[in-house]
All heavy atoms as a GROMACS GRO file, in nm:
protein
  580
    1MET      N    1   0.082  -0.119   0.000
    1MET     CA    2   0.000   0.000   0.000
    1MET      C    3   0.087   0.126   0.000
    1MET      O    4   0.053   0.225  -0.063
    1MET     CB    5  -0.092  -0.004   0.123
    1MET     CG    6  -0.192   0.106   0.127
    1MET     SD    7  -0.310   0.081  -0.004
    1MET     CE    8  -0.412   0.221   0.018
    2ALA      N    9   0.200   0.121   0.069
    2ALA     CA   10   0.288   0.238   0.075
    2ALA      C   11   0.349   0.266  -0.062
    2ALA      O   12   0.368   0.382  -0.098
    2ALA     CB   13   0.397   0.215   0.178
    3LYS      N   14   0.376   0.160  -0.140
    3LYS     CA   15   0.432   0.179  -0.273
    3LYS      C   16   0.331   0.250  -0.364
    3LYS      O   17   0.368   0.334  -0.444
    3LYS     CB   18   0.472   0.046  -0.335
    3LYS     CG   19   0.596  -0.014  -0.274
    3LYS     CD   20   0.633  -0.142  -0.344
    3LYS     CE   21   0.753  -0.206  -0.279
    3LYS     NZ   22   0.790  -0.330  -0.346
    4ILE      N   23   0.205   0.216  -0.351
    4ILE     CA   24   0.102   0.279  -0.433
    4ILE      C   25   0.088   0.426  -0.396
    4ILE      O   26   0.078   0.512  -0.484
    4ILE     CB   27  -0.033   0.204  -0.418
    4ILE    CG1   28  -0.020   0.064  -0.478
    4ILE    CG2   29  -0.144   0.279  -0.485
    4ILE    CD1   30  -0.142  -0.024  -0.453
    5SER      N   31   0.088   0.456  -0.268
    5SER     CA   32   0.077   0.595  -0.224
    5SER      C   33   0.195   0.678  -0.272
    5SER      O   34   0.178   0.791  -0.316
    5SER     CB   35   0.068   0.603  -0.072
    5SER     OG   36  -0.047   0.537  -0.027
    6TYR      N   37   0.313   0.621  -0.267
    6TYR     CA   38   0.432   0.690  -0.314
    6TYR      C   39   0.425   0.714  -0.464
    6TYR      O   40   0.459   0.822  -0.512
    6TYR     CB   41   0.556   0.607  -0.277
    6TYR     CG   42   0.686   0.674  -0.308
    6TYR    CD1   43   0.727   0.785  -0.236
    6TYR    CD2   44   0.767   0.629  -0.411
    6TYR    CE1   45   0.846   0.849  -0.264
    6TYR    CE2   46   0.887   0.691  -0.441
    6TYR     CZ   47   0.925   0.801  -0.366
    6TYR     OH   48   1.044   0.864  -0.395
    7SER      N   49   0.377   0.616  -0.537
    7SER     CA   50   0.362   0.631  -0.682
    7SER      C   51   0.260   0.740  -0.715
    7SER      O   52   0.282   0.821  -0.806
    7SER     CB   53   0.317   0.500  -0.746
    7SER     OG   54   0.414   0.400  -0.727
    8TYR      N   55   0.149   0.743  -0.645
    8TYR     CA   56   0.048   0.847  -0.667
    8TYR      C   57   0.106   0.985  -0.636
    8TYR      O   58   0.078   1.082  -0.707
    8TYR     CB   59  -0.077   0.823  -0.582
    8TYR     CG   60  -0.166   0.713  -0.635
    8TYR    CD1   61  -0.226   0.623  -0.549
    8TYR    CD2   62  -0.192   0.701  -0.771
    8TYR    CE1   63  -0.309   0.523  -0.596
    8TYR    CE2   64  -0.274   0.601  -0.819
    8TYR     CZ   65  -0.332   0.513  -0.732
    8TYR     OH   66  -0.413   0.416  -0.779
    9PHE      N   67   0.184   0.993  -0.532
    9PHE     CA   68   0.246   1.120  -0.495
    9PHE      C   69   0.341   1.168  -0.605
    9PHE      O   70   0.340   1.286  -0.642
    9PHE     CB   71   0.321   1.105  -0.362
    9PHE     CG   72   0.393   1.229  -0.320
    9PHE    CD1   73   0.322   1.339  -0.273
    9PHE    CD2   74   0.531   1.238  -0.329
    9PHE    CE1   75   0.388   1.455  -0.235
    9PHE    CE2   76   0.598   1.353  -0.292
    9PHE     CZ   77   0.526   1.461  -0.244
   10LEU      N   78   0.422   1.079  -0.660
   10LEU     CA   79   0.514   1.116  -0.767
   10LEU      C   80   0.439   1.160  -0.893
   10LEU      O   81   0.476   1.258  -0.957
   10LEU     CB   82   0.607   1.000  -0.800
   10LEU     CG   83   0.716   0.972  -0.696
   10LEU    CD1   84   0.798   0.851  -0.737
   10LEU    CD2   85   0.806   1.092  -0.681
   11VAL      N   86   0.332   1.091  -0.927
   11VAL     CA   87   0.253   1.129  -1.043
   11VAL      C   88   0.188   1.265  -1.020
   11VAL      O   89   0.186   1.350  -1.110
   11VAL     CB   90   0.147   1.021  -1.075
   11VAL    CG1   91   0.047   1.070  -1.178
   11VAL    CG2   92   0.214   0.893  -1.122
   12LEU      N   93   0.138   1.289  -0.902
   12LEU     CA   94   0.077   1.417  -0.870
   12LEU      C   95   0.179   1.530  -0.881
   12LEU      O   96   0.150   1.636  -0.938
   12LEU     CB   97   0.016   1.414  -0.729
   12LEU     CG   98  -0.044   1.545  -0.680
   12LEU    CD1   99  -0.168   1.579  -0.763
   12LEU    CD2  100  -0.078   1.536  -0.534
   13MET      N  101   0.299   1.509  -0.830
   13MET     CA  102   0.404   1.611  -0.839
   13MET      C  103   0.442   1.638  -0.985
   13MET      O  104   0.465   1.751  -1.024
   13MET     CB  105   0.527   1.569  -0.759
   13MET     CG  106   0.505   1.567  -0.610
   13MET     SD  107   0.447   1.725  -0.545
   13MET     CE  108   0.589   1.825  -0.575
   14LEU      N  109   0.446   1.534  -1.066
   14LEU     CA  110   0.478   1.549  -1.207
   14LEU      C  111   0.371   1.632  -1.277
   14LEU      O  112   0.401   1.724  -1.353
   14LEU     CB  113   0.491   1.412  -1.273
   14LEU     CG  114   0.521   1.413  -1.422
   14LEU    CD1  115   0.659   1.472  -1.447
   14LEU    CD2  116   0.512   1.273  -1.479
   15VAL      N  117   0.244   1.604  -1.250
   15VAL     CA  118   0.134   1.678  -1.312
   15VAL      C  119   0.137   1.824  -1.269
   15VAL      O  120   0.121   1.914  -1.352
   15VAL     CB  121  -0.001   1.612  -1.277
   15VAL    CG1  122  -0.118   1.699  -1.317
   15VAL    CG2  123  -0.011   1.475  -1.344
   16VAL      N  124   0.159   1.850  -1.142
   16VAL     CA  125   0.164   1.987  -1.092
   16VAL      C  126   0.280   2.064  -1.156
   16VAL      O  127   0.264   2.179  -1.197
   16VAL     CB  128   0.174   1.989  -0.938
   16VAL    CG1  129   0.210   2.126  -0.887
   16VAL    CG2  130   0.044   1.941  -0.878
   17SER      N  131   0.395   2.002  -1.168
   17SER     CA  132   0.510   2.070  -1.227
   17SER      C  133   0.487   2.097  -1.376
   17SER      O  134   0.526   2.203  -1.426
   17SER     CB  135   0.638   1.991  -1.206
   17SER     OG  136   0.632   1.868  -1.273
   18VAL      N  137   0.423   2.008  -1.448
   18VAL     CA  138   0.394   2.030  -1.589
   18VAL      C  139   0.298   2.147  -1.605
   18VAL      O  140   0.317   2.234  -1.690
   18VAL     CB  141   0.337   1.902  -1.656
   18VAL    CG1  142   0.276   1.933  -1.791
   18VAL    CG2  143   0.446   1.798  -1.668
   19PHE      N  144   0.193   2.153  -1.523
   19PHE     CA  145   0.099   2.264  -1.532
   19PHE      C  146   0.162   2.397  -1.496
   19PHE      O  147   0.130   2.500  -1.555
   19PHE     CB  148  -0.025   2.239  -1.445
   19PHE     CG  149  -0.125   2.148  -1.510
   19PHE    CD1  150  -0.160   2.029  -1.452
   19PHE    CD2  151  -0.183   2.182  -1.632
   19PHE    CE1  152  -0.252   1.946  -1.512
   19PHE    CE2  153  -0.275   2.100  -1.693
   19PHE     CZ  154  -0.309   1.980  -1.633
   20SER      N  155   0.254   2.398  -1.402
   20SER     CA  156   0.320   2.524  -1.367
   20SER      C  157   0.410   2.572  -1.480
   20SER      O  158   0.419   2.692  -1.506
   20SER     CB  159   0.397   2.511  -1.237
   20SER     OG  160   0.507   2.425  -1.253
   21VAL      N  161   0.476   2.482  -1.550
   21VAL     CA  162   0.560   2.520  -1.664
   21VAL      C  163   0.474   2.572  -1.778
   21VAL      O  164   0.506   2.671  -1.841
   21VAL     CB  165   0.646   2.400  -1.711
   21VAL    CG1  166   0.711   2.429  -1.845
   21VAL    CG2  167   0.749   2.367  -1.606
   22VAL      N  168   0.359   2.510  -1.803
   22VAL     CA  169   0.270   2.555  -1.909
   22VAL      C  170   0.216   2.693  -1.877
   22VAL      O  171   0.209   2.781  -1.964
   22VAL     CB  172   0.155   2.453  -1.930
   22VAL    CG1  173   0.047   2.511  -2.018
   22VAL    CG2  174   0.208   2.324  -1.986
   23GLU      N  175   0.178   2.719  -1.753
   23GLU     CA  176   0.128   2.850  -1.714
   23GLU      C  177   0.235   2.956  -1.730
   23GLU      O  178   0.208   3.067  -1.772
   23GLU     CB  179   0.079   2.848  -1.569
   23GLU     CG  180  -0.058   2.788  -1.552
   23GLU     CD  181  -0.166   2.869  -1.625
   23GLU    OE1  182  -0.163   2.993  -1.617
   23GLU    OE2  183  -0.249   2.808  -1.691
   24LYS      N  184   0.359   2.923  -1.696
   24LYS     CA  185   0.468   3.017  -1.709
   24LYS      C  186   0.490   3.052  -1.856
   24LYS      O  187   0.514   3.166  -1.890
   24LYS     CB  188   0.596   2.956  -1.651
   24LYS     CG  189   0.672   3.047  -1.564
   24LYS     CD  190   0.795   2.977  -1.513
   24LYS     CE  191   0.828   3.029  -1.377
   24LYS     NZ  192   0.950   2.975  -1.326
   25ALA      N  193   0.484   2.953  -1.943
   25ALA     CA  194   0.506   2.978  -2.086
   25ALA      C  195   0.394   3.064  -2.144
   25ALA      O  196   0.419   3.148  -2.229
   25ALA     CB  197   0.514   2.845  -2.160
   26LYS      N  198   0.271   3.045  -2.099
   26LYS     CA  199   0.159   3.125  -2.149
   26LYS      C  200   0.172   3.270  -2.107
   26LYS      O  201   0.147   3.359  -2.185
   26LYS     CB  202   0.026   3.071  -2.095
   26LYS     CG  203  -0.032   2.961  -2.178
   26LYS     CD  204  -0.178   2.950  -2.143
   26LYS     CE  205  -0.209   2.815  -2.086
   26LYS     NZ  206  -0.345   2.800  -2.043
   27GLY      N  207   0.209   3.293  -1.984
   27GLY     CA  208   0.215   3.428  -1.930
   27GLY      C  209   0.350   3.496  -1.950
   27GLY      O  210   0.376   3.599  -1.893
   28ASP      N  211   0.435   3.435  -2.032
   28ASP     CA  212   0.569   3.491  -2.051
   28ASP      C  213   0.562   3.606  -2.149
   28ASP      O  214   0.566   3.589  -2.268
   28ASP     CB  215   0.664   3.383  -2.101
   28ASP     CG  216   0.807   3.428  -2.105
   28ASP    OD1  217   0.839   3.521  -2.029
   28ASP    OD2  218   0.885   3.372  -2.182
   29GLY      N  219   0.551   3.728  -2.096
   29GLY     CA  220   0.546   3.846  -2.179
   29GLY      C  221   0.681   3.914  -2.179
   29GLY      O  222   0.695   4.025  -2.128
   30SER      N  223   0.782   3.848  -2.233
   30SER     CA  224   0.915   3.907  -2.232
   30SER      C  225   0.944   3.974  -2.365
   30SER      O  226   0.905   3.926  -2.470
   30SER     CB  227   1.021   3.803  -2.200
   30SER     OG  228   1.023   3.704  -2.299
   31CYS      N  229   1.011   4.088  -2.358
   31CYS     CA  230   1.052   4.163  -2.475
   31CYS      C  231   1.204   4.172  -2.476
   31CYS      O  232   1.268   4.160  -2.373
   31CYS     CB  233   0.992   4.304  -2.471
   31CYS     SG  234   0.814   4.307  -2.484
   32THR      N  235   1.259   4.196  -2.594
   32THR     CA  236   1.403   4.208  -2.610
   32THR      C  237   1.433   4.337  -2.685
   32THR      O  238   1.364   4.371  -2.780
   32THR     CB  239   1.458   4.088  -2.689
   32THR    OG1  240   1.421   3.968  -2.622
   32THR    CG2  241   1.608   4.094  -2.701
   33ILE      N  242   1.536   4.407  -2.639
   33ILE     CA  243   1.577   4.531  -2.703
   33ILE      C  244   1.729   4.535  -2.708
   33ILE      O  245   1.796   4.482  -2.620
   33ILE     CB  246   1.521   4.654  -2.628
   33ILE    CG1  247   1.546   4.781  -2.705
   33ILE    CG2  248   1.577   4.664  -2.489
   33ILE    CD1  249   1.473   4.902  -2.651
   34ILE      N  250   1.782   4.596  -2.813
   34ILE     CA  251   1.927   4.617  -2.823
   34ILE      C  252   1.956   4.757  -2.769
   34ILE      O  253   1.902   4.856  -2.819
   34ILE     CB  254   1.977   4.604  -2.967
   34ILE    CG1  255   1.954   4.461  -3.017
   34ILE    CG2  256   2.125   4.640  -2.976
   34ILE    CD1  257   1.989   4.441  -3.162
   35ILE      N  258   2.039   4.762  -2.666
   35ILE     CA  259   2.075   4.890  -2.605
   35ILE      C  260   2.198   4.945  -2.677
   35ILE      O  261   2.299   4.876  -2.688
   35ILE     CB  262   2.103   4.874  -2.454
   35ILE    CG1  263   1.975   4.827  -2.385
   35ILE    CG2  264   2.154   5.003  -2.394
   35ILE    CD1  265   1.993   4.797  -2.238
   36ASP      N  266   2.189   5.066  -2.727
   36ASP     CA  267   2.296   5.136  -2.797
   36ASP      C  268   2.356   5.050  -2.909
   36ASP      O  269   2.472   5.007  -2.902
   36ASP     CB  270   2.404   5.180  -2.698
   36ASP     CG  271   2.495   5.286  -2.756
   36ASP    OD1  272   2.461   5.343  -2.862
   36ASP    OD2  273   2.600   5.312  -2.695
   37PRO      N  274   2.278   5.026  -3.016
   37PRO     CA  275   2.326   4.938  -3.124
   37PRO      C  276   2.444   4.995  -3.203
   37PRO      O  277   2.513   4.921  -3.271
   37PRO     CB  278   2.204   4.922  -3.214
   37PRO     CG  279   2.116   5.037  -3.184
   37PRO     CD  280   2.144   5.076  -3.042
   38LYS      N  281   2.469   5.125  -3.194
   38LYS     CA  282   2.580   5.185  -3.270
   38LYS      C  283   2.711   5.188  -3.192
   38LYS      O  284   2.811   5.240  -3.241
   38LYS     CB  285   2.541   5.326  -3.312
   38LYS     CG  286   2.425   5.325  -3.409
   38LYS     CD  287   2.390   5.462  -3.454
   38LYS     CE  288   2.269   5.450  -3.546
   38LYS     NZ  289   2.227   5.575  -3.603
   39ALA      N  290   2.711   5.133  -3.071
   39ALA     CA  291   2.834   5.130  -2.991
   39ALA      C  292   2.935   5.037  -3.059
   39ALA      O  293   2.898   4.934  -3.117
   39ALA     CB  294   2.805   5.079  -2.850
   40PRO      N  295   3.065   5.071  -3.054
   40PRO     CA  296   3.165   4.989  -3.123
   40PRO      C  297   3.182   4.849  -3.062
   40PRO      O  298   3.217   4.756  -3.132
   40PRO     CB  299   3.293   5.070  -3.110
   40PRO     CG  300   3.270   5.164  -2.998
   40PRO     CD  301   3.123   5.188  -2.991
   41SER      N  302   3.158   4.836  -2.933
   41SER     CA  303   3.166   4.705  -2.867
   41SER      C  304   3.075   4.706  -2.746
   41SER      O  305   3.023   4.809  -2.705
   41SER     CB  306   3.309   4.673  -2.826
   41SER     OG  307   3.351   4.762  -2.725
   42CYS      N  308   3.057   4.591  -2.689
   42CYS     CA  309   2.967   4.576  -2.574
   42CYS      C  310   3.048   4.565  -2.445
   42CYS      O  311   3.128   4.473  -2.428
   42CYS     CB  312   2.881   4.452  -2.592
   42CYS     SG  313   2.765   4.423  -2.459
   43ASP      N  314   3.027   4.659  -2.354
   43ASP     CA  315   3.087   4.653  -2.221
   43ASP      C  316   2.983   4.587  -2.130
   43ASP      O  317   2.878   4.645  -2.104
   43ASP     CB  318   3.121   4.793  -2.172
   43ASP     CG  319   3.176   4.794  -2.031
   43ASP    OD1  320   3.225   4.689  -1.984
   43ASP    OD2  321   3.172   4.901  -1.967
   44ILE      N  322   3.009   4.466  -2.086
   44ILE     CA  323   2.909   4.388  -2.015
   44ILE      C  324   2.862   4.457  -1.887
   44ILE      O  325   2.744   4.450  -1.851
   44ILE     CB  326   2.958   4.243  -1.986
   44ILE    CG1  327   2.846   4.154  -1.933
   44ILE    CG2  328   3.076   4.244  -1.892
   44ILE    CD1  329   2.733   4.131  -2.028
   45ILE      N  330   2.949   4.525  -1.818
   45ILE     CA  331   2.910   4.592  -1.693
   45ILE      C  332   2.814   4.706  -1.722
   45ILE      O  333   2.707   4.717  -1.660
   45ILE     CB  334   3.034   4.640  -1.616
   45ILE    CG1  335   3.118   4.521  -1.572
   45ILE    CG2  336   2.994   4.725  -1.497
   45ILE    CD1  337   3.252   4.556  -1.515
   46GLN      N  338   2.848   4.790  -1.819
   46GLN     CA  339   2.760   4.900  -1.856
   46GLN      C  340   2.630   4.848  -1.917
   46GLN      O  341   2.522   4.903  -1.894
   46GLN     CB  342   2.832   4.992  -1.956
   46GLN     CG  343   2.754   5.116  -1.991
   46GLN     CD  344   2.728   5.204  -1.870
   46GLN    OE1  345   2.812   5.216  -1.782
   46GLN    NE2  346   2.612   5.265  -1.865
   47CYS      N  347   2.640   4.741  -1.993
   47CYS     CA  348   2.522   4.679  -2.055
   47CYS      C  349   2.423   4.633  -1.949
   47CYS      O  350   2.305   4.666  -1.953
   47CYS     CB  351   2.568   4.561  -2.140
   47CYS     SG  352   2.438   4.462  -2.214
   48ARG      N  353   2.470   4.558  -1.851
   48ARG     CA  354   2.381   4.508  -1.745
   48ARG      C  355   2.326   4.620  -1.659
   48ARG      O  356   2.210   4.618  -1.619
   48ARG     CB  357   2.454   4.405  -1.661
   48ARG     CG  358   2.476   4.276  -1.735
   48ARG     CD  359   2.542   4.170  -1.650
   48ARG     NE  360   2.553   4.048  -1.728
   48ARG     CZ  361   2.625   3.945  -1.691
   48ARG    NH1  362   2.692   3.948  -1.578
   48ARG    NH2  363   2.630   3.838  -1.766
   49LEU      N  364   2.409   4.720  -1.632
   49LEU     CA  365   2.365   4.834  -1.551
   49LEU      C  366   2.254   4.910  -1.622
   49LEU      O  367   2.152   4.944  -1.562
   49LEU     CB  368   2.483   4.925  -1.520
   49LEU     CG  369   2.454   5.044  -1.430
   49LEU    CD1  370   2.408   4.996  -1.292
   49LEU    CD2  371   2.577   5.131  -1.417
   50SER      N  372   2.271   4.937  -1.750
   50SER     CA  373   2.168   5.008  -1.827
   50SER      C  374   2.039   4.928  -1.834
   50SER      O  375   1.930   4.984  -1.822
   50SER     CB  376   2.218   5.034  -1.969
   50SER     OG  377   2.328   5.118  -1.968
   51CYS      N  378   2.051   4.800  -1.854
   51CYS     CA  379   1.932   4.715  -1.866
   51CYS      C  380   1.855   4.708  -1.734
   51CYS      O  381   1.732   4.718  -1.732
   51CYS     CB  382   1.973   4.575  -1.910
   51CYS     SG  383   1.835   4.462  -1.935
   52ILE      N  384   1.926   4.696  -1.625
   52ILE     CA  385   1.860   4.687  -1.495
   52ILE      C  386   1.794   4.819  -1.458
   52ILE      O  387   1.680   4.822  -1.414
   52ILE     CB  388   1.961   4.644  -1.385
   52ILE    CG1  389   1.998   4.498  -1.405
   52ILE    CG2  390   1.902   4.665  -1.246
   52ILE    CD1  391   2.111   4.451  -1.317
   53THR      N  392   1.866   4.930  -1.478
   53THR     CA  393   1.810   5.059  -1.436
   53THR      C  394   1.698   5.107  -1.528
   53THR      O  395   1.600   5.163  -1.481
   53THR     CB  396   1.919   5.167  -1.429
   53THR    OG1  397   1.984   5.175  -1.555
   53THR    CG2  398   2.018   5.137  -1.320
   54ASP      N  399   1.711   5.085  -1.659
   54ASP     CA  400   1.610   5.136  -1.752
   54ASP      C  401   1.490   5.042  -1.771
   54ASP      O  402   1.378   5.088  -1.787
   54ASP     CB  403   1.673   5.162  -1.889
   54ASP     CG  404   1.778   5.272  -1.884
   54ASP    OD1  405   1.778   5.349  -1.786
   54ASP    OD2  406   1.860   5.280  -1.977
   55TYR      N  407   1.516   4.910  -1.770
   55TYR     CA  408   1.410   4.814  -1.802
   55TYR      C  409   1.383   4.710  -1.695
   55TYR      O  410   1.292   4.629  -1.709
   55TYR     CB  411   1.445   4.742  -1.932
   55TYR     CG  412   1.458   4.835  -2.050
   55TYR    CD1  413   1.584   4.879  -2.092
   55TYR    CD2  414   1.346   4.879  -2.118
   55TYR    CE1  415   1.596   4.964  -2.200
   55TYR    CE2  416   1.357   4.964  -2.225
   55TYR     CZ  417   1.482   5.008  -2.266
   55TYR     OH  418   1.494   5.092  -2.372
   56ASN      N  419   1.463   4.708  -1.590
   56ASN     CA  420   1.454   4.605  -1.486
   56ASN      C  421   1.461   4.465  -1.548
   56ASN      O  422   1.380   4.378  -1.521
   56ASN     CB  423   1.325   4.622  -1.404
   56ASN     CG  424   1.330   4.546  -1.274
   56ASN    OD1  425   1.438   4.514  -1.225
   56ASN    ND2  426   1.214   4.514  -1.220
   57GLY      N  427   1.560   4.447  -1.635
   57GLY     CA  428   1.573   4.321  -1.707
   57GLY      C  429   1.711   4.259  -1.693
   57GLY      O  430   1.793   4.302  -1.612
   58LEU      N  431   1.734   4.157  -1.775
   58LEU     CA  432   1.861   4.085  -1.776
   58LEU      C  433   1.930   4.112  -1.909
   58LEU      O  434   1.866   4.108  -2.014
   58LEU     CB  435   1.838   3.935  -1.761
   58LEU     CG  436   1.771   3.891  -1.632
   58LEU    CD1  437   1.738   3.743  -1.637
   58LEU    CD2  438   1.860   3.921  -1.514
   59ALA      N  439   2.060   4.136  -1.907
   59ALA     CA  440   2.132   4.172  -2.029
   59ALA      C  441   2.252   4.081  -2.050
   59ALA      O  442   2.306   4.024  -1.957
   59ALA     CB  443   2.179   4.316  -2.021
   60GLU      N  444   2.290   4.071  -2.179
   60GLU     CA  445   2.411   4.000  -2.215
   60GLU      C  446   2.462   4.054  -2.348
   60GLU      O  447   2.386   4.116  -2.423
   60GLU     CB  448   2.387   3.849  -2.223
   60GLU     CG  449   2.274   3.807  -2.313
   60GLU     CD  450   2.243   3.660  -2.298
   60GLU    OE1  451   2.331   3.582  -2.260
   60GLU    OE2  452   2.130   3.624  -2.327
   61CYS      N  453   2.587   4.032  -2.376
   61CYS     CA  454   2.647   4.077  -2.501
   61CYS      C  455   2.639   3.963  -2.602
   61CYS      O  456   2.691   3.855  -2.578
   61CYS     CB  457   2.793   4.116  -2.479
   61CYS     SG  458   2.813   4.260  -2.373
   62ILE      N  459   2.570   3.989  -2.713
   62ILE     CA  460   2.549   3.886  -2.815
   62ILE      C  461   2.584   3.944  -2.951
   62ILE      O  462   2.541   4.054  -2.986
   62ILE     CB  463   2.403   3.838  -2.816
   62ILE    CG1  464   2.366   3.778  -2.681
   62ILE    CG2  465   2.380   3.738  -2.927
   62ILE    CD1  466   2.222   3.737  -2.669
   63ALA      N  467   2.660   3.868  -3.030
   63ALA     CA  468   2.692   3.909  -3.167
   63ALA      C  469   2.580   3.862  -3.259
   63ALA      O  470   2.535   3.747  -3.250
   63ALA     CB  471   2.825   3.850  -3.211
   64SER      N  472   2.534   3.951  -3.346
   64SER     CA  473   2.425   3.915  -3.436
   64SER      C  474   2.473   3.825  -3.550
   64SER      O  475   2.395   3.745  -3.603
   64SER     CB  476   2.358   4.039  -3.492
   64SER     OG  477   2.451   4.118  -3.561
   65ARG      N  478   2.599   3.839  -3.587
   65ARG     CA  479   2.658   3.755  -3.692
   65ARG      C  480   2.798   3.715  -3.648
   65ARG      O  481   2.861   3.782  -3.567
   65ARG     CB  482   2.666   3.831  -3.823
   65ARG     CG  483   2.532   3.861  -3.886
   65ARG     CD  484   2.554   3.932  -4.018
   65ARG     NE  485   2.636   4.051  -3.998
   65ARG     CZ  486   2.598   4.174  -4.022
   65ARG    NH1  487   2.477   4.197  -4.066
   65ARG    NH2  488   2.678   4.276  -4.002
   66ILE      N  489   2.847   3.610  -3.708
   66ILE     CA  490   2.984   3.567  -3.679
   66ILE      C  491   3.080   3.672  -3.733
   66ILE      O  492   3.069   3.715  -3.848
   66ILE     CB  493   3.013   3.429  -3.742
   66ILE    CG1  494   2.923   3.324  -3.678
   66ILE    CG2  495   3.160   3.392  -3.726
   66ILE    CD1  496   2.934   3.188  -3.741
   67GLY      N  497   3.171   3.716  -3.651
   67GLY     CA  498   3.269   3.815  -3.690
   67GLY      C  499   3.227   3.958  -3.663
   67GLY      O  500   3.308   4.049  -3.675
   68SER      N  501   3.101   3.980  -3.627
   68SER     CA  502   3.057   4.116  -3.596
   68SER      C  503   3.074   4.143  -3.447
   68SER      O  504   3.074   4.051  -3.367
   68SER     CB  505   2.911   4.136  -3.636
   68SER     OG  506   2.826   4.056  -3.557
   69PRO      N  507   3.089   4.270  -3.409
   69PRO     CA  508   3.104   4.299  -3.265
   69PRO      C  509   2.972   4.272  -3.192
   69PRO      O  510   2.864   4.288  -3.248
   69PRO     CB  511   3.140   4.448  -3.263
   69PRO     CG  512   3.093   4.502  -3.392
   69PRO     CD  513   3.098   4.390  -3.491
   70PRO      N  514   2.981   4.230  -3.067
   70PRO     CA  515   2.859   4.200  -2.993
   70PRO      C  516   2.780   4.326  -2.956
   70PRO      O  517   2.837   4.433  -2.939
   70PRO     CB  518   2.909   4.127  -2.868
   70PRO     CG  519   3.050   4.170  -2.854
   70PRO     CD  520   3.101   4.201  -2.990
   71ASN      N  521   2.650   4.310  -2.945
   71ASN     CA  522   2.560   4.417  -2.902
   71ASN      C  523   2.506   4.384  -2.764
   71ASN      O  524   2.497   4.267  -2.725
   71ASN     CB  525   2.442   4.432  -2.998
   71ASN     CG  526   2.484   4.482  -3.133
   71ASN    OD1  527   2.569   4.569  -3.143
   71ASN    ND2  528   2.426   4.428  -3.237
   72CYS      N  529   2.463   4.487  -2.693
   72CYS     CA  530   2.401   4.469  -2.561
   72CYS      C  531   2.254   4.437  -2.582
   72CYS      O  532   2.177   4.520  -2.631
   72CYS     CB  533   2.416   4.597  -2.479
   72CYS     SG  534   2.338   4.586  -2.318
   73VAL      N  535   2.214   4.314  -2.548
   73VAL     CA  536   2.077   4.269  -2.565
   73VAL      C  537   2.012   4.258  -2.428
   73VAL      O  538   2.062   4.186  -2.341
   73VAL     CB  539   2.072   4.134  -2.639
   73VAL    CG1  540   1.930   4.085  -2.653
   73VAL    CG2  541   2.138   4.146  -2.775
   74CYS      N  542   1.902   4.331  -2.409
   74CYS     CA  543   1.831   4.336  -2.281
   74CYS      C  544   1.697   4.265  -2.296
   74CYS      O  545   1.619   4.299  -2.386
   74CYS     CB  546   1.812   4.482  -2.240
   74CYS     SG  547   1.723   4.502  -2.086
   75THR      N  548   1.668   4.171  -2.208
   75THR     CA  549   1.539   4.101  -2.206
   75THR      C  550   1.468   4.141  -2.078
   75THR      O  551   1.523   4.131  -1.969
   75THR     CB  552   1.560   3.949  -2.210
   75THR    OG1  553   1.638   3.917  -2.325
   75THR    CG2  554   1.427   3.876  -2.214
   76TYR      N  555   1.342   4.187  -2.093
   76TYR     CA  556   1.265   4.238  -1.980
   76TYR      C  557   1.119   4.200  -1.995
   76TYR      O  558   1.075   4.160  -2.102
   76TYR     CB  559   1.282   4.389  -1.969
   76TYR     CG  560   1.230   4.465  -2.090
   76TYR    CD1  561   1.102   4.518  -2.092
   76TYR    CD2  562   1.311   4.482  -2.202
   76TYR    CE1  563   1.055   4.585  -2.202
   76TYR    CE2  564   1.264   4.549  -2.312
   76TYR     CZ  565   1.137   4.602  -2.314
   76TYR     OH  566   1.090   4.667  -2.423
   77ASP      N  567   1.042   4.214  -1.887
   77ASP     CA  568   0.898   4.189  -1.891
   77ASP      C  569   0.829   4.305  -1.959
   77ASP      O  570   0.850   4.420  -1.924
   77ASP     CB  571   0.841   4.171  -1.749
   77ASP     CG  572   0.887   4.043  -1.686
   77ASP    OD1  573   0.919   3.947  -1.760
   77ASP    OD2  574   0.894   4.037  -1.562
   78CYS      N  575   0.746   4.274  -2.057
   78CYS     CA  576   0.673   4.379  -2.131
   78CYS      C  577   0.566   4.443  -2.047
   78CYS      O  578   0.507   4.388  -1.962
   78CYS     CB  579   0.608   4.320  -2.254
   78CYS     SG  580   0.725   4.253  -2.373
   0.00000   0.00000   0.00000
């Protein structure tokens, strides 16, 4: 009987976790913006600081093409 209860508990946890992931994906209203696209290079510290203060988001330096200088890309909640 204990094995059955444990199995039911694991299945219930799996179902709950799947529904929480689906809800998160539905409500994910994230936007992306390039901060200062004409800058010659991306300074990660300045990039993250600008993104946090202006958009309350997360930033990283990403190159749009191979061989091109990276841009500051900020992802934030719309």
